[in-house]
DRENVEX-372387 format. One record per residue: residue number from 0; residue in one letter; chain; x, y, z of N, C-alpha, C in turn. Coordinates in Angstrom, 2 decimals. Layout:
residues N
NUM	A	A	X	Y	Z	X	Y	Z	X	Y	Z
...
//
This chain:
residues 134
0	M	A	88.72	127.76	87.85	89.83	127.82	88.76	89.78	126.61	89.71
1	K	A	90.94	125.97	89.89	91.00	124.83	90.78	90.90	125.29	92.23
2	Q	A	90.21	124.51	93.00	90.08	124.81	94.41	91.25	124.15	95.15
3	N	A	92.00	124.94	95.89	93.15	124.41	96.62	92.73	123.95	98.00
4	I	A	93.32	122.85	98.42	93.08	122.34	99.76	94.20	122.80	100.68
5	F	A	95.43	122.75	100.17	96.61	123.12	100.93	97.25	124.36	100.34
6	K	A	98.10	125.00	101.12	98.80	126.19	100.64	99.90	125.82	99.64
7	S	A	100.42	124.61	99.69	101.46	124.21	98.75	101.01	122.99	97.95
8	N	A	101.40	122.96	96.70	101.05	121.83	95.85	101.86	120.59	96.21
9	F	A	103.06	120.80	96.77	103.88	119.67	97.19	103.17	118.84	98.26
10	L	A	102.55	119.51	99.22	101.83	118.80	100.27	100.61	118.07	99.70
11	Y	A	99.98	118.65	98.69	98.85	117.99	98.03	99.31	116.71	97.34
12	L	A	100.41	116.77	96.60	100.93	115.59	95.93	101.42	114.55	96.93
13	L	A	102.09	115.00	97.99	102.56	114.10	99.03	101.39	113.38	99.70
14	S	A	100.31	114.08	99.95	99.13	113.48	100.57	98.51	112.43	99.66
15	N	A	98.44	112.73	98.38	97.91	111.73	97.43	98.77	110.48	97.42
16	I	A	100.09	110.66	97.39	101.00	109.52	97.37	100.88	108.71	98.66
17	I	A	100.83	109.41	99.79	100.74	108.72	101.09	99.48	107.88	101.17
18	F	A	98.35	108.42	100.74	97.11	107.66	100.92	96.94	106.56	99.89
19	I	A	97.53	106.67	98.72	97.48	105.53	97.81	98.40	104.42	98.31
20	I	A	99.53	104.78	98.92	100.43	103.78	99.50	99.76	103.09	100.69
21	F	A	99.09	103.88	101.56	98.35	103.28	102.67	97.32	102.28	102.15
22	S	A	96.61	102.65	101.10	95.58	101.77	100.55	96.19	100.47	100.02
23	I	A	97.30	100.59	99.31	97.95	99.40	98.76	98.44	98.48	99.87
24	F	A	99.09	99.06	100.89	99.59	98.25	102.00	98.45	97.59	102.78
25	L	A	97.35	98.29	102.94	96.22	97.69	103.64	95.60	96.55	102.84
26	I	A	95.53	96.69	101.51	95.02	95.61	100.66	95.95	94.40	100.76
27	I	A	97.26	94.64	100.70	98.22	93.54	100.82	98.10	92.88	102.19
28	G	A	97.93	93.69	103.24	97.77	93.14	104.59	96.54	92.28	104.72
29	I	A	95.45	92.69	104.10	94.22	91.90	104.13	94.41	90.58	103.39
30	I	A	95.09	90.61	102.25	95.33	89.38	101.49	96.20	88.42	102.29
31	F	A	97.28	88.92	102.90	98.15	88.05	103.68	97.46	87.54	104.94
32	Q	A	96.52	88.31	105.46	95.78	87.83	106.63	94.91	86.63	106.26
33	F	A	94.33	86.64	105.07	93.55	85.48	104.64	94.45	84.26	104.44
34	I	A	95.68	84.48	103.96	96.59	83.37	103.71	97.13	82.79	105.01
35	N	A	97.59	83.64	105.92	98.28	83.16	107.13	97.32	82.84	108.27
36	D	A	96.80	83.85	108.91	95.90	83.62	110.04	94.82	84.69	110.03
37	F	A	93.61	84.26	110.17	92.48	85.18	110.11	92.00	85.49	111.52
38	K	A	92.05	86.78	111.86	91.51	87.25	113.13	90.50	88.35	112.83
39	V	A	89.33	88.23	113.41	88.22	89.11	113.06	88.51	90.56	113.45
40	G	A	89.11	90.78	114.60	89.39	92.13	115.06	90.36	92.86	114.14
41	R	A	91.45	92.20	113.78	92.41	92.82	112.87	91.80	93.04	111.49
42	F	A	91.00	92.07	111.05	90.36	92.20	109.75	89.42	93.41	109.72
43	A	A	88.63	93.58	110.78	87.71	94.72	110.84	88.46	96.04	110.87
44	C	A	89.54	96.10	111.64	90.35	97.33	111.69	90.94	97.66	110.33
45	R	A	91.46	96.64	109.66	92.06	96.88	108.34	91.02	97.29	107.30
46	I	A	89.86	96.70	107.35	88.80	97.07	106.41	88.36	98.52	106.65
47	I	A	88.17	98.89	107.91	87.76	100.26	108.23	88.82	101.25	107.77
48	L	A	90.10	100.95	108.05	91.17	101.85	107.63	91.30	101.90	106.11
49	L	A	91.07	100.75	105.44	91.14	100.73	103.98	90.05	101.59	103.37
50	V	A	88.84	101.46	103.85	87.73	102.26	103.32	87.98	103.75	103.57
51	L	A	88.43	104.08	104.77	88.72	105.49	105.10	89.87	106.03	104.27
52	S	A	90.88	105.20	104.02	92.01	105.63	103.20	91.59	105.86	101.75
53	L	A	90.76	104.97	101.21	90.30	105.16	99.83	89.39	106.38	99.69
54	I	A	88.53	106.59	100.67	87.67	107.78	100.65	88.50	109.04	100.72
55	T	A	89.52	109.04	101.58	90.41	110.20	101.70	91.14	110.46	100.39
56	F	A	91.63	109.40	99.76	92.32	109.55	98.48	91.40	110.13	97.42
57	L	A	90.17	109.65	97.36	89.22	110.18	96.37	88.85	111.64	96.67
58	K	A	88.70	111.97	97.94	88.40	113.36	98.31	89.57	114.27	97.95
59	L	A	90.80	113.77	98.13	91.96	114.57	97.75	92.03	114.77	96.24
60	L	A	91.71	113.73	95.47	91.75	113.86	94.02	90.70	114.86	93.52
61	R	A	89.54	114.85	94.14	88.47	115.76	93.72	88.58	117.13	94.38
62	R	A	89.58	117.28	95.26	89.84	118.55	95.98	88.62	119.02	96.75
63	K	A	88.04	118.12	97.50	86.88	118.46	98.34	87.34	119.16	99.61
64	N	A	86.44	119.97	100.17	86.77	120.73	101.37	86.99	119.85	102.58
65	N	A	86.28	118.74	102.66	86.37	117.90	103.85	87.46	116.84	103.75
66	A	A	88.39	116.95	102.82	89.48	115.98	102.70	90.38	116.04	103.93
67	I	A	90.58	117.23	104.47	91.44	117.36	105.66	90.76	116.70	106.86
68	L	A	89.45	116.77	106.94	88.73	116.09	108.00	88.94	114.58	107.92
69	F	A	88.93	114.03	106.72	89.15	112.60	106.54	90.61	112.22	106.83
70	I	A	91.55	113.10	106.49	92.96	112.86	106.83	93.11	112.79	108.34
71	N	A	92.52	113.74	109.04	92.58	113.75	110.51	91.94	112.49	111.09
72	A	A	90.79	112.10	110.56	90.10	110.91	111.08	90.93	109.66	110.84
73	F	A	91.53	109.53	109.66	92.33	108.36	109.36	93.52	108.25	110.30
74	I	A	94.23	109.35	110.50	95.42	109.30	111.34	95.04	109.08	112.80
75	I	A	93.98	109.72	113.26	93.57	109.54	114.65	93.09	108.11	114.90
76	L	A	92.45	107.48	113.93	92.02	106.08	114.10	93.18	105.09	113.96
77	S	A	94.15	105.43	113.14	95.24	104.48	112.92	96.33	104.56	113.99
78	L	A	96.49	105.68	114.66	97.54	105.81	115.68	97.38	104.81	116.83
79	P	A	96.20	104.66	117.43	96.11	103.66	118.50	96.38	102.23	118.03
80	I	A	95.99	101.93	116.81	96.24	100.59	116.28	97.73	100.36	116.10
81	I	A	98.44	101.35	115.58	99.88	101.23	115.39	100.59	101.12	116.73
82	L	A	100.19	101.94	117.69	100.83	101.88	119.01	100.52	100.57	119.72
83	Y	A	99.32	100.03	119.55	98.98	98.75	120.14	99.84	97.63	119.56
84	N	A	100.09	97.69	118.27	100.90	96.66	117.62	102.39	96.81	117.90
85	S	A	102.82	97.94	118.46	104.24	98.15	118.70	104.72	97.52	120.00
86	F	A	103.81	97.17	120.91	104.20	96.57	122.19	103.66	95.15	122.29
87	Y	A	104.53	94.25	122.69	104.14	92.88	122.98	104.53	92.58	124.42
88	I	A	103.56	92.28	125.25	103.79	92.04	126.66	103.66	90.54	126.94
89	Y	A	104.72	90.00	127.51	104.74	88.60	127.92	104.76	88.55	129.44
90	S	A	104.66	87.36	130.02	104.63	87.25	131.48	105.97	87.60	132.11
91	T	A	107.05	87.41	131.40	108.37	87.69	131.98	109.00	88.98	131.47
92	H	A	108.62	89.43	130.33	109.24	90.62	129.74	108.29	91.24	128.71
93	Y	A	108.71	92.37	128.19	107.95	92.99	127.10	108.91	93.38	125.99
94	I	A	108.38	93.45	124.81	109.16	93.81	123.63	108.43	94.95	122.94
95	Y	A	109.18	95.96	122.53	108.57	97.01	121.72	109.38	97.17	120.44
96	Y	A	108.70	97.56	119.42	109.33	97.74	118.12	109.42	99.23	117.83
97	P	A	110.65	99.77	117.83	110.78	101.23	117.67	110.36	101.74	116.30
98	Q	A	110.37	100.90	115.26	109.97	101.38	113.94	108.51	101.80	113.93
99	Y	A	107.66	101.13	114.71	106.26	101.54	114.80	106.14	102.88	115.52
100	L	A	106.97	103.07	116.53	106.94	104.35	117.26	107.44	105.48	116.37
101	Y	A	108.49	105.24	115.58	108.97	106.25	114.65	107.90	106.59	113.62
102	F	A	107.25	105.56	113.11	106.20	105.77	112.12	105.03	106.58	112.69
103	S	A	104.65	106.26	113.92	103.56	107.02	114.54	103.99	108.47	114.80
104	G	A	105.25	108.68	115.15	105.76	110.04	115.30	105.73	110.80	113.98
105	M	A	106.09	110.13	112.89	106.04	110.77	111.58	104.61	111.08	111.18
106	M	A	103.68	110.22	111.55	102.27	110.49	111.24	101.75	111.70	112.02
107	I	A	102.20	111.85	113.27	101.79	113.02	114.06	102.37	114.29	113.45
108	I	A	103.62	114.23	113.01	104.24	115.40	112.36	103.49	115.73	111.07
109	Y	A	103.14	114.71	110.28	102.37	114.93	109.05	101.01	115.56	109.36
110	L	A	100.37	115.11	110.43	99.08	115.66	110.84	99.21	117.14	111.19
111	I	A	100.27	117.49	111.90	100.50	118.89	112.26	100.74	119.73	111.02
112	I	A	101.56	119.22	110.09	101.86	119.96	108.86	100.60	120.16	108.02
113	V	A	99.78	119.13	107.92	98.53	119.24	107.15	97.62	120.31	107.74
114	N	A	97.47	120.30	109.06	96.57	121.27	109.68	97.13	122.68	109.68
115	K	A	98.44	122.83	109.65	99.04	124.17	109.56	98.92	124.75	108.15
116	N	A	98.94	123.88	107.13	98.95	124.34	105.74	97.62	124.24	105.03
117	K	A	96.54	124.02	105.76	95.25	123.99	105.08	94.82	125.41	104.71
118	V	A	94.09	125.50	103.62	93.63	126.80	103.13	92.42	127.22	103.94
119	D	A	92.42	128.45	104.41	91.30	128.97	105.19	90.22	129.44	104.22
120	K	A	89.09	128.79	104.25	88.00	129.10	103.30	87.35	130.45	103.61
121	N	A	87.37	130.87	104.85	86.75	132.16	105.20	87.47	133.32	104.56
122	S	A	88.80	133.28	104.53	89.54	134.38	103.92	89.33	134.42	102.41
123	I	A	89.19	133.27	101.77	88.93	133.24	100.32	87.55	133.82	100.03
124	N	A	86.55	133.48	100.85	85.20	134.02	100.64	85.17	135.53	100.85
125	E	A	85.94	136.05	101.82	85.99	137.48	102.05	86.63	138.19	100.86
126	I	A	87.66	137.63	100.30	88.32	138.22	99.14	87.37	138.24	97.95
127	E	A	86.60	137.17	97.73	85.64	137.14	96.63	84.52	138.14	96.83
128	E	A	84.09	138.34	98.07	83.05	139.33	98.34	83.54	140.75	98.10
129	I	A	84.78	141.01	98.45	85.36	142.33	98.18	85.43	142.58	96.69
130	G	A	85.80	141.56	95.92	85.86	141.69	94.48	84.50	141.91	93.85
131	K	A	83.45	141.35	94.44	82.09	141.52	93.89	81.56	142.90	94.18
132	L	A	81.98	143.53	95.29	81.47	144.85	95.63	81.96	145.93	94.69
133	K	A	83.10	145.76	94.09	83.65	146.79	93.22	83.11	146.71	91.87
//
């Protein structure tokens, strides 16, 4: 029997798609950073997020219990980076990019949906114990 991570298979497939897309975009971002301008801080952030995204994708494919923990860690680490990149402050004015704010809002909504729809392992273990007693 397959071990479920989420209550719905749609959310499982959506999570797999989201994290493979994150991985691809991070790889492309790292390549373009080498071509255009190399900054150590951005490079380190992208490498950390890439590794975490790939680990999360692999955990989701193998349906490991701690995949939701890695999803939470990835989103919590990437939100400050996205919000930092959405504001540019100059001496006379500031500019913000609303698409980054919308994206971070969508990530927060996704985080809430993931945590609401995770399968409770304690209830599954109780059901299996009841079945063993009979």
